[in-house]
DOSE-980816 format. One record per residue (C-alpha): residue in three letters; x, y, z; chain. Coordinates in nm, 2 decimals, decimal comma, padded with zeros to 4 digits. Example, Ala and Ser with C-alpha at 12.3 -4.5 7.8 and 13.67 -1.06 7.14 Angstrom:
<nodes>
NODE     r     east    north       up   c
NODE   ALA    01,23   -00,45    00,78   A
NODE   SER    01,37   -00,11    00,71   A
</nodes>
This chain:
<nodes>
NODE     r     east    north       up   c
NODE   UNK    00,99    01,55    01,96   A
NODE   UNK    01,20    01,28    01,81   A
NODE   UNK    01,18    01,15    01,46   A
NODE   UNK    01,37    00,93    01,21   A
NODE   UNK    01,58    01,16    01,00   A
NODE   UNK    01,79    01,11    00,69   A
NODE   UNK    02,10    01,34    00,72   A
NODE   UNK    02,25    01,18    00,41   A
NODE   UNK    02,10    00,92    00,17   A
NODE   UNK    02,23    00,57    00,20   A
NODE   UNK    02,16    00,22    00,34   A
NODE   UNK    01,95    00,14    00,64   A
NODE   UNK    02,22    00,29    00,87   A
NODE   UNK    02,14    00,63    00,72   A
NODE   UNK    01,82    00,64    00,94   A
NODE   UNK    01,89    00,85    01,25   A
NODE   UNK    01,66    00,89    01,55   A
NODE   UNK    01,70    01,26    01,64   A
NODE   UNK    01,53    01,55    01,81   A
NODE   UNK    01,34    01,77    01,57   A
NODE   UNK    01,10    02,07    01,60   A
NODE   UNK    00,74    01,98    01,72   A
NODE   UNK    00,49    02,00    01,43   A
NODE   UNK    00,20    02,25    01,45   A
NODE   UNK   -00,14    02,18    01,29   A
NODE   UNK   -00,26    02,44    01,04   A
NODE   UNK   -00,60    02,51    00,88   A
NODE   UNK   -00,79    02,18    00,84   A
NODE   UNK   -00,52    01,97    01,01   A
NODE   UNK   -00,49    01,77    01,33   A
NODE   UNK   -00,19    01,67    01,54   A
NODE   UNK   -00,16    01,30    01,60   A
NODE   UNK    00,05    01,14    01,87   A
NODE   UNK    00,19    00,84    01,68   A
NODE   UNK    00,15    00,49    01,83   A
NODE   UNK    00,29    00,31    01,52   A
NODE   UNK    00,38    00,36    01,16   A
NODE   UNK    00,44    00,11    00,88   A
NODE   UNK    00,73    00,06    00,65   A
NODE   UNK    00,67    00,09    00,27   A
NODE   UNK    00,90    00,05   -00,02   A
NODE   UNK    00,86    00,42   -00,09   A
NODE   UNK    01,04    00,48    00,24   A
NODE   UNK    01,34    00,28    00,12   A
NODE   UNK    01,35    00,49   -00,19   A
NODE   UNK    01,34    00,81    00,01   A
NODE   UNK    01,62    00,68    00,24   A
NODE   UNK    01,83    00,62   -00,08   A
NODE   UNK    01,76    00,97   -00,21   A
NODE   UNK    01,54    00,86   -00,50   A
NODE   UNK    01,19    00,96   -00,38   A
NODE   UNK    01,17    01,30   -00,21   A
NODE   UNK    00,85    01,41   -00,03   A
NODE   UNK    00,61    01,63   -00,22   A
NODE   UNK    00,64    02,01   -00,15   A
NODE   UNK    00,51    02,11    00,19   A
NODE   UNK    00,52    01,75    00,33   A
NODE   UNK    00,71    01,64    00,63   A
NODE   UNK    01,08    01,55    00,54   A
NODE   UNK    01,07    01,24    00,76   A
NODE   UNK    00,97    00,90    00,61   A
NODE   UNK    00,65    00,72    00,69   A
NODE   UNK    00,34    00,72    00,47   A
NODE   UNK    00,08    00,60    00,73   A
NODE   UNK    00,04    00,58    01,10   A
NODE   UNK   -00,20    00,52    01,39   A
NODE   UNK   -00,23    00,71    01,71   A
NODE   UNK   -00,44    00,95    01,91   A
NODE   UNK   -00,54    01,31    01,82   A
NODE   UNK   -00,38    01,56    02,06   A
NODE   UNK   -00,47    01,89    01,90   A
NODE   UNK   -00,70    02,03    01,63   A
NODE   UNK   -00,61    02,30    01,39   A
NODE   UNK   -00,85    02,57    01,28   A
NODE   UNK   -01,16    02,46    01,08   A
NODE   UNK   -01,15    02,10    01,18   A
NODE   UNK   -01,49    01,93    01,26   A
NODE   UNK   -01,60    01,58    01,31   A
NODE   UNK   -01,29    01,48    01,51   A
NODE   UNK   -01,20    01,54    01,88   A
NODE   UNK   -00,89    01,53    02,10   A
NODE   UNK   -00,84    01,18    02,22   A
NODE   UNK   -00,99    01,01    01,92   A
NODE   UNK   -00,80    00,69    01,81   A
NODE   UNK   -00,73    00,71    01,44   A
NODE   UNK   -00,51    00,59    01,16   A
NODE   UNK   -00,40    00,81    00,88   A
NODE   UNK   -00,27    00,83    00,52   A
NODE   UNK    00,03    01,06    00,51   A
NODE   UNK    00,26    01,23    00,26   A
NODE   UNK    00,54    01,18    00,51   A
NODE   UNK    00,63    01,20    00,87   A
NODE   UNK    00,50    00,88    01,02   A
NODE   UNK    00,84    00,78    01,16   A
NODE   UNK    00,80    01,03    01,45   A
NODE   UNK    00,65    01,08    01,79   A
NODE   UNK    00,39    01,33    01,64   A
NODE   UNK    00,27    01,41    01,29   A
NODE   UNK    00,03    01,67    01,13   A
NODE   UNK   -00,24    01,52    00,92   A
NODE   UNK   -00,50    01,68    00,69   A
NODE   UNK   -00,84    01,59    00,85   A
NODE   UNK   -00,96    01,44    00,52   A
NODE   UNK   -00,69    01,17    00,55   A
NODE   UNK   -00,79    01,04    00,89   A
NODE   UNK   -00,98    00,72    00,95   A
NODE   UNK   -01,12    00,58    01,27   A
NODE   UNK   -00,95    00,27    01,40   A
NODE   UNK   -01,18   -00,01    01,27   A
NODE   UNK   -01,38   -00,23    01,50   A
NODE   UNK   -01,18   -00,54    01,60   A
NODE   UNK   -00,84   -00,39    01,53   A
NODE   UNK   -00,60   -00,26    01,80   A
NODE   UNK   -00,44    00,08    01,77   A
NODE   UNK   -00,09   -00,04    01,68   A
NODE   UNK   -00,22   -00,29    01,41   A
NODE   UNK   -00,43   -00,01    01,25   A
NODE   UNK   -00,11    00,15    01,13   A
NODE   UNK   -00,09   -00,13    00,87   A
NODE   UNK   -00,41   -00,03    00,70   A
NODE   UNK   -00,42    00,33    00,54   A
NODE   UNK   -00,17    00,29    00,26   A
NODE   UNK   -00,26   -00,06    00,15   A
NODE   UNK   -00,64   -00,01    00,16   A
NODE   UNK   -00,61    00,33   -00,02   A
NODE   UNK   -00,38    00,19   -00,28   A
NODE   UNK   -00,58   -00,13   -00,35   A
NODE   UNK   -00,92    00,03   -00,34   A
NODE   UNK   -00,82    00,33   -00,56   A
NODE   UNK   -00,64    00,12   -00,83   A
NODE   UNK   -00,83   -00,21   -00,84   A
NODE   UNK   -01,18   -00,08   -00,78   A
NODE   UNK   -01,20    00,30   -00,85   A
NODE   UNK   -00,98    00,29   -01,16   A
NODE   UNK   -00,97   -00,07   -01,29   A
NODE   UNK   -01,33   -00,14   -01,18   A
NODE   UNK   -01,28   -00,51   -01,08   A
NODE   UNK   -01,62   -00,68   -01,09   A
NODE   UNK   -01,77   -01,00   -00,94   A
NODE   UNK   -01,67   -01,30   -01,15   A
NODE   UNK   -01,36   -01,14   -01,30   A
NODE   UNK   -01,00   -01,25   -01,24   A
NODE   UNK   -00,75   -01,03   -01,06   A
NODE   UNK   -00,37   -01,11   -01,09   A
NODE   UNK   -00,18   -00,94   -00,80   A
NODE   UNK    00,20   -00,95   -00,83   A
NODE   UNK    00,37   -00,97   -00,50   A
NODE   UNK    00,08   -01,15   -00,34   A
NODE   UNK    00,24   -01,18    00,00   A
NODE   UNK    00,32   -00,81    00,04   A
NODE   UNK    00,11   -00,57    00,23   A
NODE   UNK   -00,06   -00,46   -00,09   A
NODE   UNK   -00,09   -00,81   -00,22   A
NODE   UNK   -00,25   -00,95    00,10   A
NODE   UNK   -00,50   -00,67    00,10   A
NODE   UNK   -00,58   -00,71   -00,27   A
NODE   UNK   -00,65   -01,08   -00,23   A
NODE   UNK   -00,90   -01,02    00,05   A
NODE   UNK   -01,08   -00,73   -00,11   A
NODE   UNK   -01,11   -00,90   -00,44   A
NODE   UNK   -01,25   -01,22   -00,28   A
NODE   UNK   -01,49   -01,01   -00,08   A
NODE   UNK   -01,65   -00,87   -00,39   A
NODE   UNK   -01,67   -01,21   -00,56   A
NODE   UNK   -01,36   -01,21   -00,79   A
NODE   UNK   -01,12   -01,49   -00,87   A
NODE   UNK   -00,76   -01,41   -00,75   A
NODE   UNK   -00,43   -01,51   -00,89   A
NODE   UNK   -00,10   -01,42   -00,72   A
NODE   UNK    00,27   -01,44   -00,78   A
NODE   UNK    00,52   -01,48   -00,50   A
NODE   UNK    00,87   -01,62   -00,46   A
NODE   UNK    00,84   -01,91   -00,22   A
NODE   UNK    00,61   -02,20   -00,13   A
NODE   UNK    00,56   -02,05    00,22   A
NODE   UNK    00,44   -01,72    00,08   A
NODE   UNK    00,22   -01,88   -00,17   A
NODE   UNK    00,07   -02,10    00,10   A
NODE   UNK   -00,02   -01,79    00,30   A
NODE   UNK   -00,18   -01,63    00,00   A
NODE   UNK   -00,39   -01,95   -00,04   A
NODE   UNK   -00,50   -01,92    00,32   A
NODE   UNK   -00,62   -01,57    00,25   A
NODE   UNK   -00,83   -01,70   -00,04   A
NODE   UNK   -00,61   -01,68   -00,35   A
NODE   UNK   -00,72   -01,93   -00,61   A
NODE   UNK   -00,42   -01,94   -00,85   A
NODE   UNK   -00,07   -01,96   -00,69   A
NODE   UNK    00,22   -01,89   -00,91   A
NODE   UNK    00,59   -01,91   -00,81   A
NODE   UNK    00,75   -01,65   -01,02   A
NODE   UNK    01,09   -01,81   -00,97   A
NODE   UNK    00,98   -02,14   -01,12   A
NODE   UNK    00,68   -02,06   -01,34   A
NODE   UNK    00,58   -01,83   -01,62   A
NODE   UNK    00,29   -01,63   -01,49   A
NODE   UNK    00,16   -01,57   -01,85   A
NODE   UNK    00,14   -01,94   -01,91   A
NODE   UNK   -00,01   -02,01   -01,57   A
NODE   UNK   -00,28   -01,75   -01,61   A
NODE   UNK   -00,37   -01,87   -01,96   A
NODE   UNK   -00,40   -02,23   -01,83   A
NODE   UNK   -00,60   -02,13   -01,52   A
NODE   UNK   -00,85   -01,91   -01,71   A
NODE   UNK   -00,89   -02,14   -02,02   A
NODE   UNK   -00,71   -01,89   -02,23   A
NODE   UNK   -00,91   -01,59   -02,13   A
NODE   UNK   -00,65   -01,41   -01,92   A
NODE   UNK   -00,67   -01,18   -01,62   A
NODE   UNK   -00,93   -00,90   -01,63   A
NODE   UNK   -00,73   -00,68   -01,39   A
NODE   UNK   -00,36   -00,70   -01,31   A
NODE   UNK   -00,21   -00,51   -01,01   A
NODE   UNK    00,16   -00,47   -01,09   A
NODE   UNK    00,44   -00,35   -00,87   A
NODE   UNK    00,72   -00,44   -01,11   A
NODE   UNK    00,69   -00,18   -01,39   A
NODE   UNK    00,92   -00,22   -01,69   A
NODE   UNK    01,03   -00,58   -01,63   A
NODE   UNK    00,68   -00,72   -01,65   A
NODE   UNK    00,52   -00,47   -01,89   A
NODE   UNK    00,52   -00,69   -02,20   A
NODE   UNK    00,42   -01,01   -02,02   A
NODE   UNK    00,15   -00,83   -01,83   A
NODE   UNK   -00,01   -00,72   -02,16   A
NODE   UNK    00,01   -01,08   -02,29   A
NODE   UNK   -00,16   -01,20   -01,97   A
NODE   UNK   -00,45   -00,96   -01,99   A
NODE   UNK   -00,79   -01,06   -02,10   A
NODE   UNK   -00,98   -00,88   -02,38   A
NODE   UNK   -01,10   -00,55   -02,23   A
NODE   UNK   -00,84   -00,61   -01,95   A
NODE   UNK   -00,70   -00,34   -01,73   A
NODE   UNK   -00,33   -00,32   -01,61   A
NODE   UNK   -00,28   -00,10   -01,31   A
NODE   UNK    00,09   -00,02   -01,24   A
NODE   UNK    00,17    00,10   -00,89   A
NODE   UNK    00,55    00,04   -00,87   A
NODE   UNK    00,88    00,02   -01,05   A
NODE   UNK    01,07   -00,25   -00,87   A
NODE   UNK    01,16   -00,40   -01,21   A
NODE   UNK    01,26   -00,07   -01,37   A
NODE   UNK    01,11    00,25   -01,50   A
NODE   UNK    01,14    00,22   -01,88   A
NODE   UNK    00,99   -00,06   -02,09   A
NODE   UNK    00,86   -00,12   -02,44   A
NODE   UNK    00,49   -00,14   -02,49   A
NODE   UNK    00,34   -00,34   -02,78   A
NODE   UNK    00,06   -00,11   -02,89   A
NODE   UNK   -00,06   -00,37   -03,14   A
NODE   UNK   -00,12   -00,62   -02,86   A
NODE   UNK   -00,29   -00,36   -02,65   A
NODE   UNK   -00,52   -00,27   -02,94   A
NODE   UNK   -00,60   -00,63   -03,01   A
NODE   UNK   -00,72   -00,68   -02,66   A
NODE   UNK   -00,89   -00,34   -02,63   A
NODE   UNK   -00,70   -00,31   -02,30   A
NODE   UNK   -00,60   -00,02   -02,08   A
NODE   UNK   -00,28    00,06   -01,89   A
NODE   UNK   -00,29    00,30   -01,60   A
NODE   UNK   -00,01    00,41   -01,37   A
NODE   UNK   -00,07    00,59   -01,04   A
NODE   UNK    00,11    00,69   -00,72   A
NODE   UNK   -00,07    00,79   -00,40   A
NODE   UNK    00,18    01,01   -00,22   A
NODE   UNK    00,19    01,30   -00,47   A
NODE   UNK   -00,18    01,34   -00,53   A
NODE   UNK   -00,36    01,66   -00,42   A
NODE   UNK   -00,52    01,65   -00,08   A
NODE   UNK   -00,87    01,66   -00,22   A
NODE   UNK   -00,80    01,34   -00,42   A
NODE   UNK   -00,66    01,17   -00,12   A
NODE   UNK   -00,96    01,27    00,09   A
NODE   UNK   -01,19    01,12   -00,18   A
NODE   UNK   -01,00    00,79   -00,17   A
NODE   UNK   -01,00    00,78    00,21   A
NODE   UNK   -01,37    00,85    00,22   A
NODE   UNK   -01,43    00,56   -00,03   A
NODE   UNK   -01,21    00,33    00,18   A
NODE   UNK   -01,41    00,42    00,49   A
NODE   UNK   -01,74    00,35    00,31   A
NODE   UNK   -01,65    00,03    00,14   A
NODE   UNK   -01,35   -00,13    00,32   A
NODE   UNK   -01,40   -00,04    00,68   A
NODE   UNK   -01,73   -00,24    00,71   A
NODE   UNK   -01,55   -00,55    00,57   A
NODE   UNK   -01,27   -00,51    00,83   A
NODE   UNK   -01,52   -00,45    01,11   A
NODE   UNK   -01,72   -00,75    01,00   A
NODE   UNK   -01,41   -00,98    01,01   A
NODE   UNK   -01,41   -01,04    00,63   A
NODE   UNK   -01,08   -00,86    00,57   A
NODE   UNK   -00,79   -00,82    00,81   A
NODE   UNK   -00,45   -00,65    00,82   A
NODE   UNK   -00,16   -00,88    00,79   A
NODE   UNK    00,14   -00,78    01,01   A
NODE   UNK    00,47   -00,98    00,99   A
NODE   UNK    00,64   -00,82    01,29   A
NODE   UNK    00,68   -00,50    01,49   A
NODE   UNK    01,01   -00,32    01,54   A
NODE   UNK    01,09   -00,03    01,78   A
NODE   UNK    01,07    00,30    01,58   A
NODE   UNK    01,42    00,41    01,69   A
NODE   UNK    01,55    00,09    01,52   A
NODE   UNK    01,39    00,16    01,19   A
NODE   UNK    01,71    00,05    01,01   A
NODE   UNK    01,63   -00,31    01,12   A
NODE   UNK    01,28   -00,28    00,97   A
NODE   UNK    01,42   -00,15    00,64   A
NODE   UNK    01,66   -00,44    00,63   A
NODE   UNK    01,37   -00,68    00,65   A
NODE   UNK    01,20   -00,52    00,35   A
NODE   UNK    01,52   -00,52    00,15   A
NODE   UNK    01,56   -00,89    00,22   A
NODE   UNK    01,19   -00,96    00,12   A
NODE   UNK    01,17   -01,21    00,41   A
NODE   UNK    00,84   -01,08    00,54   A
NODE   UNK    00,47   -01,15    00,47   A
NODE   UNK    00,24   -00,85    00,50   A
NODE   UNK    00,34   -00,54    00,68   A
NODE   UNK    00,63   -00,45    00,91   A
NODE   UNK    00,54   -00,19    01,17   A
NODE   UNK    00,74    00,06    01,37   A
NODE   UNK    00,61    00,11    01,73   A
NODE   UNK    00,67    00,38    01,98   A
</nodes>
């Protein structure tokens, strides 16, 4: 088969479409013929040599895909050859075929085409596990989602609104904020022109955000704590603004707040399967009912993955960028 390889770390040009050995499903795994994959910022870090796959994972980038099952490994039940699926991966989505643990498979939701389904596994799993399973966002609370126009942000807006929460977002342009508003975001903050701490305080009458979903890390740590409500929960899922920051424990104690930090890729298979099962139970009916939808900015041929990486580096997109076969 062919896959996107990374012979040497570097810029987008480091991505090479090359012939590689065919994968073989093992115990509890299935082999999927890939229709599409999606580009995530973790893929950019892997390309640059900063985020290696976990032990035993495919060396090729790609943390989610959609496609059709073409073979079952020993011990797999509940799935059949020919099933149309999408999947959460530890790697390998930028390829013609990929091996997937059966517990990380999802059926293509009603009303979503096979290619577009590739935009769903990573964002739904990330948002549901962090905002709902860990931070326990409840109806009537306020969620602040940084990067509201990203794949994660657009899904967070919709899921939070679906459960009856109020949603604030940050984004860097009027166009991106307008799109977030169309998805249901209530509080629109241009981080280039406004201080999100002040804006959240103003919009919540001084209460603050009950849950903050943060992709920036160190750069926003102090301000995120200041923006939290009493008993607030800060969920950190990225380090786009650096890895090391100073945490004011006194401020955290005063607010009786919690800070969590998680990644999805390196979790044990059993934890990923639990998250995927929760997504299928809680999120898939919302998608099938038309209450939540994937947001896709554009599709790019998989062999030209370098062009897709360039789009993410420029941050010119809204939602997801897909790679298609």
